[in-house]
PAKE-386927 format. One line per field, with one value per atom (N, C-alpha, C, CB): residue in three letters; x negated, z negated, y negated; atom name. Coordinates in Angstrom, 1 decimal, padded with zeros to 4 digits. Each point is the difference from the previous one (the first is absolute). Glycine has a CB too. Layout:
N
res	(ALA_...)
c1	(X_...)
c3	(Z_...)
c2	(Y_...)
atom	(CA_...)
//
This chain:
150
res	(MET_MET_MET_MET_VAL_VAL_VAL_VAL_GLN_GLN_GLN_GLN_GLU_GLU_GLU_GLU_LYS_LYS_LYS_LYS_ILE_ILE_ILE_ILE_ALA_ALA_ALA_ALA_ALA_ALA_ALA_ALA_PHE_PHE_PHE_PHE_ALA_ALA_ALA_ALA_LEU_LEU_LEU_LEU_VAL_VAL_VAL_VAL_ASP_ASP_ASP_ASP_ASP_ASP_ASP_ASP_PHE_PHE_PHE_PHE_LYS_LYS_LYS_LYS_GLY_GLY_GLY_GLY_GLU_GLU_GLU_GLU_ASN_ASN_ASN_ASN_LEU_LEU_LEU_LEU_THR_THR_THR_THR_LYS_LYS_LYS_LYS_MET_MET_MET_MET_GLY_GLY_GLY_GLY_GLY_GLY_GLY_GLY_CYS_CYS_CYS_CYS_LEU_LEU_LEU_LEU_TYR_TYR_TYR_TYR_GLN_GLN_GLN_GLN_ASN_ASN_ASN_ASN_ASN_ASN_ASN_ASN_ILE_ILE_ILE_ILE_ILE_ILE_ILE_ILE_PRO_PRO_PRO_PRO_ILE_ILE_ILE_ILE_VAL_VAL_VAL_VAL_ILE_ILE_ILE_ILE_SER_SER_SER_SER_LEU_LEU_LEU_LEU_LYS_LYS_LYS_LYS_LYS_LYS_LYS_LYS_GLY_GLY_GLY_GLY_ARG_ARG_ARG_ARG_ASN_ASN_ASN_ASN_VAL_VAL_VAL_VAL_VAL_VAL_VAL_VAL_ASP_ASP_ASP_ASP_ARG_ARG_ARG_ARG_ASP_ASP_ASP_ASP_LYS_LYS_LYS_LYS_THR_THR_THR_THR_ILE_ILE_ILE_ILE_MET_MET_MET_MET_THR_THR_THR_THR_GLU_GLU_GLU_GLU_THR_THR_THR_THR_ASP_ASP_ASP_ASP_LEU_LEU_LEU_LEU_THR_THR_THR_THR_PHE_PHE_PHE_PHE_ALA_ALA_ALA_ALA_ARG_ARG_ARG_ARG_ALA_ALA_ALA_ALA_ARG_ARG_ARG_ARG_THR_THR_THR_THR_GLN_GLN_GLN_GLN_ILE_ILE_ILE_ILE_ASP_ASP_ASP_ASP_ALA_ALA_ALA_ALA_LEU_LEU_LEU_LEU_ILE_ILE_ILE_ILE_LEU_LEU_LEU_LEU_SER_SER_SER_SER_ASP_ASP_ASP_ASP_ASP_ASP_ASP_ASP_PHE_PHE_PHE_PHE_SER_SER_SER_SER_ILE_ILE_ILE_ILE_GLU_GLU_GLU_GLU_GLN_GLN_GLN_GLN_LEU_LEU_LEU_LEU_MET_MET_MET_MET_ASP_ASP_ASP_ASP_HIS_HIS_HIS_HIS_GLY_GLY_GLY_GLY_PRO_PRO_PRO_PRO_PHE_PHE_PHE_PHE_ARG_ARG_ARG_ARG_LYS_LYS_LYS_LYS_LEU_LEU_LEU_LEU_VAL_VAL_VAL_VAL_GLU_GLU_GLU_GLU_LYS_LYS_LYS_LYS_MET_MET_MET_MET_VAL_VAL_VAL_VAL_ALA_ALA_ALA_ALA_GLU_GLU_GLU_GLU_GLY_GLY_GLY_GLY_GLN_GLN_GLN_GLN_PRO_PRO_PRO_PRO_VAL_VAL_VAL_VAL_THR_THR_THR_THR_ALA_ALA_ALA_ALA_ILE_ILE_ILE_ILE_GLY_GLY_GLY_GLY_LYS_LYS_LYS_LYS_ILE_ILE_ILE_ILE_PRO_PRO_PRO_PRO_ASP_ASP_ASP_ASP_MET_MET_MET_MET_LEU_LEU_LEU_LEU_VAL_VAL_VAL_VAL_LYS_LYS_LYS_LYS_ALA_ALA_ALA_ALA_GLY_GLY_GLY_GLY_ILE_ILE_ILE_ILE_ILE_ILE_ILE_ILE_THR_THR_THR_THR_ARG_ARG_ARG_ARG_GLU_GLU_GLU_GLU_GLN_GLN_GLN_GLN_ALA_ALA_ALA_ALA_ALA_ALA_ALA_ALA_GLU_GLU_GLU_GLU_LYS_LYS_LYS_LYS_LEU_LEU_LEU_LEU_ILE_ILE_ILE_ILE_THR_THR_THR_THR_ALA_ALA_ALA_ALA_LYS_LYS_LYS_LYS_SER_SER_SER_SER_ILE_ILE_ILE_ILE_GLU_GLU_GLU_GLU_GLN_GLN_GLN_GLN_ALA_ALA_ALA_ALA_ASP_ASP_ASP_ASP_LEU_LEU_LEU_LEU_VAL_VAL_VAL_VAL_CYS_CYS_CYS_CYS_ASN_ASN_ASN_ASN_ARG_ARG_ARG_ARG_LEU_LEU_LEU_LEU_VAL_VAL_VAL_VAL_ASP_ASP_ASP_ASP_LEU_LEU_LEU_LEU_LEU_LEU_LEU_LEU_ARG_ARG_ARG_ARG_LYS_LYS_LYS_LYS_ALA_ALA_ALA_ALA_ALA_ALA_ALA_ALA)
c1	(004.4_000.4_-000.2_001.6_-002.3_-000.3_001.2_-002.5_002.9_001.1_-000.3_000.8_000.1_-000.3_-000.1_001.2_-002.1_-000.2_000.9_-002.4_002.8_000.9_-000.7_002.1_-002.2_-000.5_001.1_-002.4_002.6_001.2_-000.5_001.4_-000.8_-000.1_001.0_-000.9_000.4_001.0_000.4_-001.1_002.4_000.5_001.3_-001.0_001.3_001.3_001.1_-001.3_001.1_001.1_-000.5_001.1_-000.3_-000.4_-001.3_002.4_-003.3_-001.3_-000.4_-000.6_000.2_-000.4_-001.4_002.4_-003.5_-001.2_-001.2_000.9_-002.1_-001.2_-000.5_-000.6_001.0_-000.4_000.5_000.0_001.3_000.6_-000.5_002.0_-002.2_-000.6_-001.4_001.3_-002.2_-001.3_-000.2_-000.7_001.2_-000.1_000.9_-000.6_001.8_001.0_-000.5_001.8_-002.3_-000.5_-001.2_000.8_-001.7_-001.2_000.5_-001.4_002.3_000.5_000.7_000.3_000.5_000.7_-001.1_002.0_-003.0_-001.0_-000.8_-000.2_000.3_-000.7_000.9_-001.8_003.0_001.0_000.4_-000.9_001.0_000.5_001.2_-002.3_003.4_001.3_000.1_001.1_-001.0_000.2_001.5_-002.1_002.4_001.4_000.0_000.7_000.5_000.1_000.9_-000.3_-000.1_000.9_000.3_-001.0_002.2_000.5_001.1_-000.7_001.0_001.1_001.3_-001.4_001.4_001.1_-000.1_000.3_000.7_000.0_000.7_-000.1_-000.4_000.7_-000.1_001.5_-002.5_-000.2_-001.2_001.0_-000.8_-001.2_-001.0_001.5_-002.7_-001.2_-000.8_000.0_-000.3_-000.8_-001.2_002.1_-003.1_-001.1_000.3_-001.6_000.7_000.2_000.2_-001.4_000.8_000.1_001.1_-002.4_003.1_001.0_-000.5_001.7_-002.9_-000.6_000.1_-001.5_001.6_000.2_001.2_-002.5_003.3_001.3_000.2_001.0_-000.6_000.2_001.2_-002.5_003.1_001.1_-000.4_001.5_-001.0_-000.3_000.9_-000.6_000.2_000.9_-000.4_000.5_-001.5_-000.4_000.1_-001.5_001.9_000.0_-001.4_002.5_-002.9_-001.3_-000.1_-000.2_001.4_000.0_-000.2_001.5_-000.8_-000.2_-001.3_002.4_-003.0_-001.3_-001.1_000.7_-000.6_-001.0_-000.3_000.7_000.3_-000.2_-000.1_001.2_-001.1_000.1_-001.0_002.3_-003.2_-001.0_-001.4_001.5_-002.4_-001.4_-000.9_000.4_000.0_-000.8_000.9_-001.9_001.5_000.7_-000.8_001.2_-000.5_-000.6_000.6_-000.5_-000.3_000.4_-000.7_000.4_000.3_-000.7_000.7_-000.9_002.1_000.7_000.1_001.3_-002.1_000.0_001.4_-002.3_003.1_001.3_000.9_-000.1_000.1_000.7_-000.5_000.5_-001.8_-000.6_000.3_-001.8_001.7_000.4_001.4_-001.6_002.5_001.4_000.3_000.6_-001.5_000.2_-000.6_000.1_-000.9_-000.8_000.9_-001.6_002.8_000.9_001.0_-000.2_000.0_000.9_-000.6_000.7_000.0_-000.5_-000.4_001.5_-000.7_-000.4_-001.2_002.4_-002.6_-001.2_-001.2_001.3_-001.2_-001.1_-000.4_000.7_000.3_-000.2_-000.7_002.0_-001.5_-000.6_-001.5_002.2_-002.6_-001.4_-000.8_000.7_-000.2_-000.7_-000.2_001.0_000.0_-000.1_-001.1_002.4_-002.3_-000.9_-001.4_001.8_-002.1_-001.3_-000.5_000.4_000.4_-000.4_-000.3_001.4_-000.7_-000.2_-001.0_002.3_-002.9_-001.0_000.5_-001.5_002.8_000.5_-000.4_002.0_-002.1_-000.5_001.0_-001.3_000.8_000.7_-000.8_001.3_-000.8_-000.7_000.6_-000.5_-000.4_000.4_-000.8_000.6_000.1_-000.6_000.2_000.3_-001.3_000.1_-000.1_001.4_-000.4_000.0_000.6_000.1_000.4_000.8_-000.7_001.2_-002.5_-000.6_000.0_-001.5_001.2_000.1_001.4_-002.0_003.0_001.4_000.4_000.5_-001.0_000.4_-000.7_000.2_-001.4_-000.7_000.7_-002.2_002.4_000.7_001.4_-001.2_001.9_001.3_-000.1_000.9_-002.1_-000.2_000.4_000.4_-000.3_000.4_-001.2_001.7_-002.9_-001.3_-001.0_000.6_-001.7_-001.1_-001.0_000.2_-001.1_-001.0_-000.9_000.0_-000.3_-000.8_000.7_-001.0_002.3_000.7_000.1_001.4_-001.3_000.1_-001.4_001.6_-002.7_-001.3_-000.3_-000.8_001.3_-000.4_001.0_-001.3_002.6_001.0_000.8_000.1_-000.3_000.8_-000.9_001.4_-000.7_-000.7_000.3_000.2_-001.1_000.2_-000.6_000.1_000.5_-000.5_000.4_000.2_-001.0_000.3_001.1_-002.4_002.7_001.1_000.4_-000.8_001.9_000.5_-000.9_002.4_-003.3_-000.9_-000.9_000.0_-000.1_-000.8_000.9_-001.6_002.7_001.0_-000.6_001.8_-002.6_-000.6_-000.9_000.1_-000.9_-000.9_000.8_-001.7_002.8_000.9_000.7_000.3_000.2_000.7_-000.9_001.5_-002.7_-001.0_-000.3_-000.9_000.7_-000.3_001.2_-001.5_002.7_001.2_000.2_001.1_-001.3_000.1_-001.0_000.8_-002.0_-001.0_000.4_-001.8_002.3_000.5_001.1_-000.8_001.7_001.2_-000.4_001.5_-002.4_-000.5_-000.7_-000.2_-000.6_-000.7_001.0_-002.0_003.1_001.0_000.9_000.0_-000.1_000.8_-000.4_000.3)
c3	(-012.0_000.3_001.5_-001.9_002.3_001.4_000.6_-000.5_001.7_000.7_000.5_000.6_-000.8_000.5_001.5_-001.9_002.5_001.4_000.5_-000.2_001.4_000.6_001.3_-000.9_001.0_001.2_000.6_-000.9_002.2_000.6_001.0_-000.3_000.2_001.0_001.1_-001.8_003.1_001.1_000.5_000.7_-000.8_000.4_000.8_-002.1_002.8_000.8_-000.9_002.1_-002.9_-000.7_-001.4_002.2_-002.8_-001.3_000.2_-000.8_-000.2_000.1_-001.2_001.5_-001.4_-001.1_000.4_-000.8_000.4_000.4_-000.8_002.2_-001.8_-000.8_000.1_000.3_000.8_000.1_-001.1_002.5_-002.8_-001.1_-001.3_001.4_-001.6_-001.2_-000.3_000.3_000.7_-000.3_-000.1_001.3_-000.3_000.0_-001.0_002.4_-002.5_-001.0_-001.4_001.6_-001.9_-001.4_-000.3_000.2_000.7_-000.2_-000.2_001.4_-000.6_-000.1_-001.4_002.5_-002.9_-001.3_-001.1_000.9_-000.8_-001.1_000.0_000.3_000.7_000.1_-000.1_001.3_-001.8_-000.2_001.3_-002.3_003.4_001.2_000.3_000.9_-000.5_000.2_001.4_-001.7_001.9_001.3_000.3_-000.2_001.4_000.4_001.4_-001.4_001.9_001.4_000.8_-000.8_001.9_001.0_001.1_-000.6_001.0_000.8_000.9_-001.7_002.8_000.8_-000.7_002.0_-003.0_-000.8_-001.3_001.2_-001.5_-001.2_-001.2_001.4_-002.6_-001.2_-000.2_000.3_000.2_-000.2_-001.0_002.3_-003.2_-000.8_000.7_-002.0_001.8_000.6_-001.2_002.1_-002.0_-001.1_000.6_-001.4_000.6_000.4_-000.3_-000.5_001.0_000.0_-001.5_002.1_-003.0_-001.4_-000.8_000.1_000.6_-000.6_-001.1_000.7_-000.6_-001.1_000.3_-000.5_001.8_000.4_000.8_000.1_-000.5_000.7_000.3_-001.1_002.2_000.3_001.0_-000.3_000.3_000.9_001.2_-001.9_003.1_001.2_000.1_001.2_-002.0_-000.1_000.7_-002.2_003.1_000.8_001.5_-001.8_002.6_001.4_000.5_000.3_000.9_000.5_000.1_001.2_-000.8_000.1_-001.3_002.0_-003.1_-001.3_-000.6_-000.3_000.6_-000.5_000.3_000.2_001.0_000.4_-001.1_002.3_-003.1_-001.1_-001.4_001.5_-001.6_-001.4_-000.4_000.2_000.7_-000.3_000.1_000.8_-001.6_000.0_000.8_-002.2_002.5_000.8_000.7_-001.6_002.7_000.8_000.2_001.2_-001.4_000.1_001.2_-002.5_003.5_001.2_-000.1_001.4_-001.8_-000.3_000.6_-002.1_002.8_000.5_001.5_-002.1_002.9_001.4_000.7_-000.1_-000.4_000.6_-000.1_-000.5_-000.7_-000.3_000.9_-002.3_002.3_000.8_001.5_-001.8_002.3_001.4_000.3_000.1_-001.0_000.1_-000.1_-000.9_000.2_-000.3_001.0_-002.4_003.3_001.0_000.8_000.1_000.2_000.8_-000.9_001.9_-003.2_-001.0_-000.2_-001.1_001.6_000.0_-001.4_001.9_-002.9_-001.4_-000.5_-000.4_000.7_-000.4_000.7_-000.4_001.7_000.7_-000.5_002.0_-002.3_-000.5_-001.4_001.3_-002.1_-001.3_000.1_-000.9_001.7_000.1_000.6_000.3_000.7_000.7_-001.0_002.2_-003.0_-001.0_-001.1_000.5_-001.0_-001.1_000.5_-001.1_002.3_000.5_000.3_001.0_-000.4_000.4_-001.3_002.1_-003.2_-001.2_-000.9_000.2_000.2_-000.9_-001.2_000.8_-000.8_-001.1_000.2_-000.3_-000.8_000.1_000.7_-002.1_003.1_000.7_000.1_001.3_-001.8_000.1_001.2_-002.5_003.2_001.2_-000.1_001.4_-001.6_-000.2_001.2_-002.5_002.8_001.1_001.4_-001.5_002.3_001.4_000.1_000.8_-001.9_000.1_000.5_-001.9_001.6_000.6_001.5_-002.0_002.6_001.5_000.5_-000.1_-000.7_000.5_000.0_-001.0_000.0_000.0_001.2_-002.5_002.8_001.1_001.3_-001.3_001.5_001.3_000.2_-000.2_-000.9_000.1_000.2_-001.5_001.4_000.2_-001.2_002.3_-003.5_-001.2_-000.6_-000.5_000.6_-000.4_001.0_-002.4_002.4_000.9_-000.6_001.0_-000.2_-000.5_-001.1_002.2_-001.9_-000.9_-001.4_002.0_-001.9_-001.3_-000.7_001.0_-000.3_-000.6_-000.8_001.8_-001.1_-000.6_-001.2_002.2_-002.1_-001.0_-001.1_001.8_-001.5_-001.0_-000.7_001.4_-000.9_-000.6_-001.0_002.1_-003.1_-000.9_000.6_-002.1_002.6_000.7_-000.7_002.1_-001.8_-000.4_001.0_-002.5_002.6_001.0_-000.3_000.6_-002.0_-000.4_-001.4_001.4_-001.8_-001.4_-001.1_001.0_-000.6_-001.0_-000.5_001.1_-000.4_-000.4_-000.7_001.8_-002.3_-000.6_-001.2_000.7_-001.5_-001.2_000.5_-001.3_002.3_000.5_000.6_000.5_000.2_000.6_-001.1_002.1_-003.1_-001.1_-000.7_-000.2_-000.1_-000.8_000.7_-001.0_002.4_000.8_000.0_001.4_-001.3_000.0_-001.4_001.7_-002.8_-001.3_-000.2_-000.9_001.4_-000.1_000.7_-000.2_001.4_000.8_-000.7_002.1_-002.6_-000.6_-001.3_001.0_-001.8_-001.2_000.3_-001.1_002.2_000.4_000.4_000.7_-000.1_000.5_-001.1_002.1_-003.3_-001.2_-000.5_-000.6)
c2	(-015.4_001.3_000.2_000.1_001.0_000.3_000.7_000.2_-000.7_000.6_001.3_-002.2_003.2_001.3_000.0_001.0_-000.1_000.1_001.2_-001.0_000.9_001.0_000.5_-001.1_002.4_000.7_000.8_000.0_-000.1_000.6_001.1_-002.1_003.3_001.0_-000.2_001.6_-001.6_-000.2_001.4_-002.2_002.5_001.3_-000.2_001.0_000.1_000.1_000.4_000.5_000.5_000.7_000.5_000.7_000.0_000.6_000.7_000.3_-000.3_000.5_000.8_-001.9_003.1_000.8_000.6_000.5_-001.1_000.5_-000.4_000.0_000.5_-000.3_-001.4_002.3_-003.0_-001.4_-000.9_000.3_-000.1_-000.8_000.5_-000.3_001.6_000.5_-000.6_002.1_-002.0_-000.4_-001.5_002.0_-002.7_-001.5_-000.6_000.0_000.4_-000.6_000.2_000.5_000.7_000.2_-000.9_002.4_-002.5_-000.9_-001.4_001.5_-002.0_-001.4_-000.2_-000.1_001.0_-000.1_-000.1_001.4_-000.5_000.0_-001.4_002.5_-003.2_-001.3_-001.2_001.1_-000.8_-001.1_-000.7_-000.3_001.0_-000.5_000.8_-000.7_000.0_000.7_000.5_-001.5_002.9_000.5_000.0_001.4_-001.9_000.1_000.6_-002.0_002.3_000.5_-001.0_002.4_-002.7_-000.8_001.0_-002.3_002.3_001.1_-000.5_001.7_-000.9_-000.3_000.3_000.4_000.5_000.4_-000.7_002.2_-003.0_-000.8_000.7_-002.1_001.8_000.5_001.5_-001.9_002.6_001.4_000.2_000.6_000.4_000.3_000.7_000.0_-000.3_000.7_000.6_-001.5_002.8_000.6_000.7_000.3_-000.2_000.8_001.5_-001.9_002.8_001.4_000.5_000.2_-000.8_000.5_-000.8_000.6_-001.5_-000.8_-000.8_001.7_-002.2_-000.8_-001.5_001.8_-002.1_-001.4_-000.2_-000.3_-000.6_-000.2_-001.5_002.1_-002.5_-001.3_-000.2_-000.5_-000.6_-000.2_-000.8_000.0_000.3_-000.7_-001.2_002.1_-003.1_-001.2_-001.2_000.9_-000.8_-001.1_000.4_-000.8_-000.2_000.2_-000.4_-000.4_000.7_-000.4_-001.5_002.1_-002.7_-001.5_-000.7_000.2_000.3_-000.6_000.3_000.2_000.9_000.3_-001.0_002.4_-003.1_-000.9_-001.1_000.4_-000.7_-001.0_000.6_-001.6_002.9_000.5_001.0_-000.4_000.8_001.1_-000.6_001.8_-001.2_-000.5_000.9_-000.9_002.2_000.9_000.9_-000.1_000.7_000.9_001.3_-001.9_003.0_001.3_000.8_000.0_000.3_000.7_001.3_-002.1_003.2_001.2_001.2_-000.9_000.7_001.1_-000.1_000.2_000.6_-000.1_000.0_001.0_000.0_000.1_-001.3_002.5_-003.0_-001.3_-001.1_000.8_-001.0_-001.1_000.2_-000.3_001.5_000.2_-000.4_001.9_-001.6_-000.4_-001.5_002.3_-003.0_-001.4_-000.9_000.6_-000.1_-000.8_-001.0_001.9_-001.5_-000.9_-000.8_001.6_-001.5_-000.7_-001.4_002.2_-003.2_-001.4_-000.4_-000.5_000.6_-000.5_000.7_-000.5_001.8_000.7_-000.6_002.1_-002.3_-000.6_-001.3_001.2_-002.1_-001.3_000.0_-000.8_001.8_000.1_000.4_000.7_000.2_000.4_-001.1_002.4_-003.1_-001.1_-001.1_000.6_-001.0_-001.1_000.4_-000.6_001.8_000.3_000.1_001.3_-000.8_000.1_-001.4_002.3_-003.1_-001.4_-000.8_000.1_000.1_-000.8_000.7_-000.8_001.9_000.6_000.7_-001.7_002.1_000.7_001.5_-001.6_002.3_001.4_000.9_-000.4_001.1_001.0_001.3_-001.8_002.9_001.2_000.8_000.1_000.6_000.8_001.3_-002.1_003.2_001.3_000.9_-000.2_001.0_001.0_-000.7_001.4_-001.1_-000.5_-001.4_002.3_-002.8_-001.2_-001.2_000.9_-001.2_-001.1_000.0_-000.1_001.3_000.1_-000.1_001.5_-001.0_-000.2_-001.5_002.3_-003.0_-001.5_-000.7_000.1_000.3_-000.7_000.4_000.0_001.3_000.4_-000.6_002.1_-002.4_-000.6_-001.5_001.8_-002.4_-001.4_-000.9_000.4_000.3_-000.7_-000.8_001.7_-001.1_-000.6_000.3_000.2_-000.9_000.2_001.0_-002.3_002.9_000.9_-000.7_001.3_-002.6_-000.8_-000.1_-001.3_000.9_-000.1_001.3_-001.8_002.9_001.4_000.2_000.9_-001.2_000.2_-000.9_000.8_-002.0_-001.1_-000.2_-001.0_001.2_-000.4_001.1_-002.0_003.2_001.1_000.8_000.2_000.3_001.0_001.3_-001.5_002.3_001.2_001.2_-001.3_002.4_001.3_001.1_-000.7_001.7_001.0_000.9_000.0_000.2_000.8_-000.4_001.9_-001.3_-000.3_000.5_000.1_000.9_000.5_-001.2_002.3_-003.3_-001.2_-001.0_000.4_000.0_-000.9_-000.8_001.5_-000.9_-000.6_-001.2_002.1_-001.9_-001.1_-001.1_001.7_-001.4_-001.0_-000.8_001.4_-000.6_-000.7_-000.9_002.0_-001.5_-000.9_-001.3_002.1_-002.0_-001.2_-000.9_001.3_-000.7_-000.8_-000.7_001.6_-000.9_-000.6_-001.1_002.2_-002.0_-001.1_-001.2_001.7_-001.6_-001.1_-000.8_001.2_-000.4_-000.6_-000.7_001.7_-001.2_-000.6_-001.3_002.2_-002.2_-001.3_-001.0_001.3_-000.9_-001.0_-000.5_001.2_-000.6_-000.4_-001.4_002.4)
atom	(N_CA_C_CB_N_CA_C_CB_N_CA_C_CB_N_CA_C_CB_N_CA_C_CB_N_CA_C_CB_N_CA_C_CB_N_CA_C_CB_N_CA_C_CB_N_CA_C_CB_N_CA_C_CB_N_CA_C_CB_N_CA_C_CB_N_CA_C_CB_N_CA_C_CB_N_CA_C_CB_N_CA_C_CB_N_CA_C_CB_N_CA_C_CB_N_CA_C_CB_N_CA_C_CB_N_CA_C_CB_N_CA_C_CB_N_CA_C_CB_N_CA_C_CB_N_CA_C_CB_N_CA_C_CB_N_CA_C_CB_N_CA_C_CB_N_CA_C_CB_N_CA_C_CB_N_CA_C_CB_N_CA_C_CB_N_CA_C_CB_N_CA_C_CB_N_CA_C_CB_N_CA_C_CB_N_CA_C_CB_N_CA_C_CB_N_CA_C_CB_N_CA_C_CB_N_CA_C_CB_N_CA_C_CB_N_CA_C_CB_N_CA_C_CB_N_CA_C_CB_N_CA_C_CB_N_CA_C_CB_N_CA_C_CB_N_CA_C_CB_N_CA_C_CB_N_CA_C_CB_N_CA_C_CB_N_CA_C_CB_N_CA_C_CB_N_CA_C_CB_N_CA_C_CB_N_CA_C_CB_N_CA_C_CB_N_CA_C_CB_N_CA_C_CB_N_CA_C_CB_N_CA_C_CB_N_CA_C_CB_N_CA_C_CB_N_CA_C_CB_N_CA_C_CB_N_CA_C_CB_N_CA_C_CB_N_CA_C_CB_N_CA_C_CB_N_CA_C_CB_N_CA_C_CB_N_CA_C_CB_N_CA_C_CB_N_CA_C_CB_N_CA_C_CB_N_CA_C_CB_N_CA_C_CB_N_CA_C_CB_N_CA_C_CB_N_CA_C_CB_N_CA_C_CB_N_CA_C_CB_N_CA_C_CB_N_CA_C_CB_N_CA_C_CB_N_CA_C_CB_N_CA_C_CB_N_CA_C_CB_N_CA_C_CB_N_CA_C_CB_N_CA_C_CB_N_CA_C_CB_N_CA_C_CB_N_CA_C_CB_N_CA_C_CB_N_CA_C_CB_N_CA_C_CB_N_CA_C_CB_N_CA_C_CB_N_CA_C_CB_N_CA_C_CB_N_CA_C_CB_N_CA_C_CB_N_CA_C_CB_N_CA_C_CB_N_CA_C_CB_N_CA_C_CB_N_CA_C_CB_N_CA_C_CB_N_CA_C_CB_N_CA_C_CB_N_CA_C_CB_N_CA_C_CB_N_CA_C_CB_N_CA_C_CB_N_CA_C_CB_N_CA_C_CB_N_CA_C_CB_N_CA_C_CB_N_CA_C_CB_N_CA_C_CB_N_CA_C_CB_N_CA_C_CB_N_CA_C_CB_N_CA_C_CB_N_CA_C_CB_N_CA_C_CB_N_CA_C_CB_N_CA_C_CB_N_CA_C_CB_N_CA_C_CB_N_CA_C_CB_N_CA_C_CB_N_CA_C_CB_N_CA_C_CB_N_CA_C_CB_N_CA_C_CB_N_CA_C_CB_N_CA_C_CB_N_CA_C_CB_N_CA_C_CB_N_CA_C_CB_N_CA_C_CB_N_CA_C_CB_N_CA_C_CB_N_CA_C_CB_N_CA_C_CB_N_CA_C_CB)
//
């Protein structure tokens, strides 16, 4: 039996938006469990249509050993997390170990400016997209990488 893969959205607080709807739905359809890791623990997070619901039941520190992929898709959340030590360590660890990390919009540049990753790492190791409108392409790439790792 193949162990289920877990992809985590990194957020600051409750989140109701198209990022979770688009990426979360795609992950569910491909038998990958989308979860949310957040600064606020034990809160339900729902997408705009209330079709996907998950609990923020992991801290950033615990996530380092329990997730298979990381999704960075909300500029506001990532900007707020830049000085959060466990978030930084999570991103650094996953990039260094070659685990899938998606970074949408301005996030790759934000990570480089904050000194969390190098420009070379951003170019070579992140799954990137200019906007959430490319969520299907990002999700398909993420699914392919997770299946190969199985």
